[in-house]
Backbone as JSON Lines, residues from 0, in Angstrom:
{"i":0,"aa":"M","n":[62.59,-75.68,-43.24],"ca":[61.35,-75.5,-43.81],"c":[60.41,-76.63,-43.23]}
{"i":1,"aa":"F","n":[60.75,-77.89,-43.48],"ca":[60.12,-79.06,-43.09],"c":[60.35,-79.31,-41.74]}
{"i":2,"aa":"D","n":[61.17,-78.6,-41.05],"ca":[61.71,-78.73,-39.64],"c":[60.39,-79.0,-38.82]}
{"i":3,"aa":"Q","n":[59.6,-78.03,-38.91],"ca":[58.27,-77.97,-37.93],"c":[57.12,-78.21,-38.82]}
{"i":4,"aa":"L","n":[56.01,-78.87,-38.31],"ca":[54.88,-79.19,-38.87],"c":[53.79,-78.62,-37.83]}
{"i":5,"aa":"H","n":[52.77,-78.06,-38.49],"ca":[51.67,-77.42,-37.53],"c":[50.49,-78.13,-38.09]}
{"i":6,"aa":"L","n":[49.66,-78.76,-37.12],"ca":[48.3,-79.07,-37.23],"c":[47.41,-78.15,-36.95]}
{"i":7,"aa":"V","n":[46.55,-77.85,-37.78],"ca":[45.52,-76.85,-37.66],"c":[44.24,-77.41,-37.97]}
{"i":8,"aa":"L","n":[43.34,-77.09,-36.98],"ca":[42.02,-77.47,-36.91],"c":[41.0,-76.47,-37.37]}
{"i":9,"aa":"V","n":[40.33,-76.56,-38.42],"ca":[39.47,-75.52,-38.89],"c":[38.04,-76.02,-38.87]}
{"i":10,"aa":"D","n":[37.13,-75.4,-38.08],"ca":[35.77,-76.0,-37.82],"c":[34.86,-75.31,-38.88]}
{"i":11,"aa":"Q","n":[33.82,-76.25,-39.27],"ca":[32.73,-75.83,-40.07],"c":[33.3,-75.23,-41.49]}
{"i":12,"aa":"L","n":[34.14,-75.85,-42.11],"ca":[34.54,-75.63,-43.41],"c":[33.97,-76.64,-44.48]}
{"i":13,"aa":"G","n":[33.41,-76.23,-45.6],"ca":[32.88,-77.09,-46.42],"c":[31.31,-77.31,-45.93]}
{"i":14,"aa":"E","n":[30.71,-78.3,-45.95],"ca":[29.36,-78.66,-45.72],"c":[29.1,-78.27,-44.14]}
{"i":15,"aa":"A","n":[28.04,-77.92,-43.8],"ca":[27.68,-77.64,-42.27],"c":[27.91,-79.15,-41.42]}
{"i":16,"aa":"G","n":[28.54,-78.83,-40.43],"ca":[29.01,-80.12,-39.46],"c":[30.04,-80.77,-40.27]}
{"i":17,"aa":"S","n":[31.13,-80.2,-40.7],"ca":[32.23,-80.83,-41.15],"c":[33.64,-80.14,-40.71]}
{"i":18,"aa":"K","n":[34.74,-80.9,-40.57],"ca":[35.91,-80.39,-40.15],"c":[37.1,-80.64,-41.27]}
{"i":19,"aa":"L","n":[38.03,-79.52,-41.34],"ca":[39.09,-79.54,-42.13],"c":[40.27,-79.83,-41.2]}
{"i":20,"aa":"H","n":[41.15,-80.9,-41.32],"ca":[42.25,-81.17,-40.77],"c":[43.37,-80.93,-41.63]}
{"i":21,"aa":"L","n":[44.41,-79.95,-41.29],"ca":[45.35,-79.54,-42.2],"c":[46.86,-79.92,-41.48]}
{"i":22,"aa":"A","n":[47.61,-80.39,-42.26],"ca":[49.01,-80.51,-41.84],"c":[49.91,-79.56,-42.74]}
{"i":23,"aa":"V","n":[50.39,-78.6,-42.14],"ca":[51.21,-77.5,-43.01],"c":[52.56,-77.47,-42.39]}
{"i":24,"aa":"D","n":[53.6,-77.01,-43.29],"ca":[54.84,-76.87,-42.83],"c":[54.95,-75.5,-42.11]}
{"i":25,"aa":"A","n":[56.23,-75.17,-41.9],"ca":[56.42,-74.08,-40.92],"c":[56.28,-72.69,-41.7]}
{"i":26,"aa":"T","n":[56.12,-72.7,-42.99],"ca":[55.82,-71.4,-43.6],"c":[54.14,-71.48,-44.11]}
{"i":27,"aa":"G","n":[53.59,-72.37,-43.65],"ca":[52.1,-72.5,-43.72],"c":[51.67,-73.16,-45.29]}
{"i":28,"aa":"I","n":[52.36,-73.84,-46.02],"ca":[52.15,-74.47,-47.16],"c":[51.59,-75.94,-46.7]}
{"i":29,"aa":"P","n":[50.16,-76.19,-47.15],"ca":[49.43,-77.44,-46.8],"c":[50.46,-78.65,-47.39]}
{"i":30,"aa":"L","n":[50.41,-79.56,-46.45],"ca":[51.04,-80.87,-47.03],"c":[50.02,-81.99,-46.92]}
{"i":31,"aa":"A","n":[49.14,-82.09,-46.11],"ca":[48.13,-83.17,-46.05],"c":[46.84,-82.43,-45.59]}
{"i":32,"aa":"V","n":[45.82,-82.97,-46.26],"ca":[44.3,-82.71,-45.84],"c":[43.5,-83.67,-45.6]}
{"i":33,"aa":"L","n":[42.64,-83.71,-44.64],"ca":[41.7,-84.49,-44.32],"c":[40.14,-83.66,-44.03]}
{"i":34,"aa":"L","n":[39.14,-84.3,-44.62],"ca":[37.63,-83.7,-44.28],"c":[36.9,-84.68,-43.68]}
{"i":35,"aa":"T","n":[36.52,-84.3,-42.38],"ca":[35.9,-85.44,-41.46],"c":[34.52,-84.74,-41.04]}
{"i":36,"aa":"A","n":[33.46,-85.48,-40.53],"ca":[32.32,-85.1,-39.89],"c":[32.69,-84.33,-38.73]}
{"i":37,"aa":"A","n":[31.97,-83.36,-38.2],"ca":[32.16,-82.55,-37.22],"c":[32.22,-83.21,-35.79]}
{"i":38,"aa":"N","n":[31.54,-84.46,-35.69],"ca":[31.46,-85.17,-34.48],"c":[32.5,-86.25,-34.51]}
{"i":39,"aa":"H","n":[33.38,-86.33,-35.14],"ca":[34.6,-87.3,-35.22],"c":[35.58,-86.71,-34.41]}
{"i":40,"aa":"N","n":[36.16,-87.76,-33.59],"ca":[37.22,-87.46,-32.6],"c":[38.53,-87.08,-33.39]}
{"i":41,"aa":"D","n":[39.0,-85.9,-32.96],"ca":[40.24,-85.62,-33.75],"c":[41.48,-86.45,-33.55]}
{"i":42,"aa":"A","n":[41.75,-86.89,-32.43],"ca":[42.96,-87.48,-32.06],"c":[42.86,-88.84,-32.8]}
{"i":43,"aa":"T","n":[41.82,-89.37,-33.27],"ca":[41.81,-90.53,-33.99],"c":[42.35,-90.47,-35.37]}
{"i":44,"aa":"L","n":[42.45,-89.4,-35.89],"ca":[42.76,-89.12,-37.25],"c":[44.37,-88.6,-37.26]}
{"i":45,"aa":"F","n":[44.84,-88.35,-36.32],"ca":[46.24,-87.88,-36.16],"c":[47.19,-88.7,-37.04]}
{"i":46,"aa":"E","n":[47.2,-90.04,-36.86],"ca":[47.98,-90.75,-37.6],"c":[47.98,-90.89,-38.88]}
{"i":47,"aa":"A","n":[46.79,-90.85,-39.31],"ca":[46.4,-90.79,-40.89],"c":[46.73,-89.58,-41.34]}
{"i":48,"aa":"L","n":[46.47,-88.38,-40.72],"ca":[46.94,-87.07,-41.25],"c":[48.59,-87.03,-41.52]}
{"i":49,"aa":"L","n":[49.53,-87.5,-40.5],"ca":[50.72,-87.49,-40.69],"c":[51.21,-88.46,-41.76]}
{"i":50,"aa":"D","n":[50.56,-89.71,-41.77],"ca":[51.03,-90.58,-42.8],"c":[50.5,-90.28,-44.11]}
{"i":51,"aa":"D","n":[49.8,-89.32,-44.32],"ca":[49.5,-88.67,-45.72],"c":[50.53,-87.77,-46.31]}
{"i":52,"aa":"I","n":[51.34,-87.28,-45.48],"ca":[52.3,-86.28,-45.73],"c":[53.25,-87.05,-46.74]}
{"i":53,"aa":"P","n":[53.42,-86.28,-47.98],"ca":[54.28,-86.94,-48.97],"c":[55.85,-86.66,-48.59]}
{"i":54,"aa":"A","n":[56.84,-87.16,-48.96],"ca":[58.17,-87.2,-48.94],"c":[58.55,-85.75,-49.58]}
{"i":55,"aa":"V","n":[59.23,-84.94,-48.85],"ca":[59.72,-83.68,-49.27],"c":[61.11,-83.46,-49.5]}
{"i":56,"aa":"R","n":[61.57,-82.98,-50.67],"ca":[62.88,-82.82,-51.13],"c":[63.62,-81.79,-50.22]}
{"i":57,"aa":"T","n":[64.68,-82.14,-49.57],"ca":[65.33,-80.77,-48.94],"c":[66.54,-80.38,-49.75]}
{"i":58,"aa":"P","n":[66.97,-79.02,-49.37],"ca":[68.17,-78.53,-50.16],"c":[69.28,-79.25,-50.54]}
{"i":59,"aa":"T","n":[69.52,-80.31,-49.74],"ca":[70.58,-81.13,-50.05],"c":[70.24,-82.35,-50.82]}
{"i":60,"aa":"G","n":[68.97,-82.26,-51.19],"ca":[68.72,-83.47,-52.3],"c":[67.99,-84.62,-51.74]}
{"i":61,"aa":"R","n":[68.03,-84.79,-50.47],"ca":[67.55,-86.0,-49.66],"c":[65.98,-85.76,-49.55]}
{"i":62,"aa":"R","n":[65.41,-86.86,-49.58],"ca":[63.81,-86.81,-49.32],"c":[63.51,-87.22,-47.97]}
{"i":63,"aa":"R","n":[62.63,-86.36,-47.23],"ca":[62.33,-86.42,-46.04],"c":[60.9,-86.85,-45.71]}
{"i":64,"aa":"C","n":[60.45,-87.82,-44.97],"ca":[59.31,-88.25,-44.82],"c":[58.8,-88.03,-43.43]}
{"i":65,"aa":"R","n":[59.74,-87.39,-42.45],"ca":[59.42,-87.14,-41.15],"c":[59.91,-85.85,-40.62]}
{"i":66,"aa":"P","n":[58.92,-85.02,-39.94],"ca":[59.5,-83.55,-39.55],"c":[60.26,-83.74,-38.38]}
{"i":67,"aa":"D","n":[60.93,-82.75,-38.09],"ca":[61.72,-82.78,-36.74],"c":[60.73,-82.61,-35.51]}
{"i":68,"aa":"N","n":[59.65,-81.78,-35.65],"ca":[58.8,-81.51,-34.57],"c":[57.32,-81.23,-35.0]}
{"i":69,"aa":"V","n":[56.34,-81.49,-34.34],"ca":[55.03,-81.28,-34.57],"c":[54.27,-80.26,-33.58]}
{"i":70,"aa":"H","n":[53.71,-79.22,-33.9],"ca":[52.98,-78.37,-33.15],"c":[51.61,-78.58,-33.55]}
{"i":71,"aa":"A","n":[50.72,-78.82,-32.32],"ca":[49.37,-79.04,-32.65],"c":[48.44,-78.53,-31.65]}
{"i":72,"aa":"D","n":[47.18,-78.18,-31.64],"ca":[46.49,-77.85,-30.6],"c":[45.8,-78.74,-29.72]}
{"i":73,"aa":"K","n":[44.88,-78.4,-28.74],"ca":[44.5,-79.14,-27.6],"c":[43.7,-80.26,-28.04]}
{"i":74,"aa":"A","n":[43.17,-80.29,-29.21],"ca":[42.47,-81.41,-29.79],"c":[43.16,-82.7,-29.94]}
{"i":75,"aa":"Y","n":[44.49,-82.51,-30.26],"ca":[45.35,-83.63,-30.31],"c":[46.07,-84.02,-29.21]}
{"i":76,"aa":"D","n":[45.74,-83.44,-28.03],"ca":[46.48,-83.94,-26.64],"c":[45.75,-85.12,-26.24]}
{"i":77,"aa":"H","n":[46.42,-86.27,-26.52],"ca":[45.95,-87.73,-26.46],"c":[47.13,-88.5,-26.4]}
{"i":78,"aa":"R","n":[47.14,-89.68,-25.26],"ca":[48.16,-90.36,-24.99],"c":[48.7,-91.09,-26.32]}
{"i":79,"aa":"R","n":[47.69,-91.54,-27.02],"ca":[47.81,-92.22,-28.51],"c":[48.56,-91.4,-29.46]}
{"i":80,"aa":"C","n":[48.38,-90.01,-29.4],"ca":[49.06,-89.07,-30.51],"c":[50.38,-88.99,-30.04]}
{"i":81,"aa":"R","n":[50.67,-88.68,-28.72],"ca":[52.11,-88.65,-28.25],"c":[53.01,-89.98,-28.31]}
{"i":82,"aa":"A","n":[52.22,-91.02,-28.2],"ca":[53.05,-92.22,-28.38],"c":[53.42,-92.55,-29.82]}
{"i":83,"aa":"Y","n":[52.52,-92.18,-30.94],"ca":[52.91,-92.26,-32.23],"c":[53.93,-91.39,-32.56]}
{"i":84,"aa":"L","n":[54.07,-90.07,-32.13],"ca":[55.04,-89.16,-32.31],"c":[56.48,-89.69,-31.67]}
{"i":85,"aa":"R","n":[56.43,-90.34,-30.51],"ca":[57.66,-91.01,-30.1],"c":[58.15,-92.17,-30.88]}
{"i":86,"aa":"R","n":[57.32,-93.01,-31.24],"ca":[57.6,-94.17,-32.06],"c":[58.49,-93.67,-33.42]}
{"i":87,"aa":"R","n":[57.93,-92.5,-33.89],"ca":[58.48,-91.99,-35.07],"c":[59.7,-91.03,-34.83]}
{"i":88,"aa":"R","n":[60.13,-90.85,-33.6],"ca":[61.12,-89.8,-33.13],"c":[60.96,-88.63,-33.59]}
{"i":89,"aa":"I","n":[59.77,-88.1,-33.51],"ca":[59.27,-86.89,-33.69],"c":[59.06,-86.11,-32.49]}
{"i":90,"aa":"I","n":[59.49,-84.79,-32.24],"ca":[59.31,-84.02,-30.84],"c":[58.01,-83.66,-31.03]}
{"i":91,"aa":"A","n":[57.17,-83.67,-29.82],"ca":[55.62,-83.34,-29.81],"c":[55.67,-81.8,-29.19]}
{"i":92,"aa":"R","n":[54.83,-81.1,-29.63],"ca":[54.67,-79.7,-29.1],"c":[53.18,-79.57,-29.2]}
{"i":93,"aa":"I","n":[52.57,-80.18,-28.33],"ca":[51.18,-80.23,-28.42],"c":[50.56,-79.52,-27.09]}
{"i":94,"aa":"A","n":[49.56,-78.57,-27.34],"ca":[48.97,-77.84,-26.25],"c":[48.46,-78.81,-25.37]}
{"i":95,"aa":"R","n":[48.35,-78.49,-24.07],"ca":[47.86,-79.49,-22.91],"c":[46.41,-79.09,-22.82]}
{"i":96,"aa":"R","n":[45.48,-80.11,-22.59],"ca":[44.12,-79.81,-21.99],"c":[44.05,-79.3,-20.78]}
{"i":97,"aa":"G","n":[43.36,-78.25,-20.38],"ca":[43.21,-77.77,-19.04],"c":[44.09,-76.53,-18.7]}
{"i":98,"aa":"V","n":[45.21,-76.4,-19.57],"ca":[46.17,-75.4,-19.27],"c":[45.71,-74.16,-20.33]}
{"i":99,"aa":"D","n":[45.86,-73.04,-19.55],"ca":[45.66,-71.75,-20.32],"c":[46.48,-71.58,-21.54]}
{"i":100,"aa":"S","n":[46.15,-71.06,-22.6],"ca":[46.98,-70.76,-23.81],"c":[48.14,-69.96,-23.5]}
{"i":101,"aa":"S","n":[48.11,-69.07,-22.51],"ca":[49.22,-68.2,-22.24],"c":[50.33,-68.95,-21.59]}
{"i":102,"aa":"E","n":[50.03,-69.95,-20.93],"ca":[50.85,-70.68,-20.15],"c":[51.88,-71.72,-21.2]}
{"i":103,"aa":"P","n":[52.92,-72.0,-20.91],"ca":[53.84,-72.77,-21.78],"c":[53.34,-74.3,-21.79]}
{"i":104,"aa":"W","n":[53.71,-74.72,-22.9],"ca":[53.21,-76.1,-23.22],"c":[54.03,-77.14,-22.44]}
């Protein structure tokens, strides 16, 4: 369940001009939430969002603080985000800017 983490960007939720950044597990259960102004760069909040994820107990009883991989949309396609994931040994599955959604990542 905690193997995959999906970052979802929802626009204009809450007050007008705000964004809700969600980190959810593979089943869609929210693990971390950040509310920001609509004009704030998404890539700058990437590390804060992942750092807010609490330790999750696995079926073996061990607590995990790091997912195996992260799926994210094009808003998080930034060198800094990918470097952060490499440092934490997390596989990045981030959509590329300028590549059509139907093409492979």
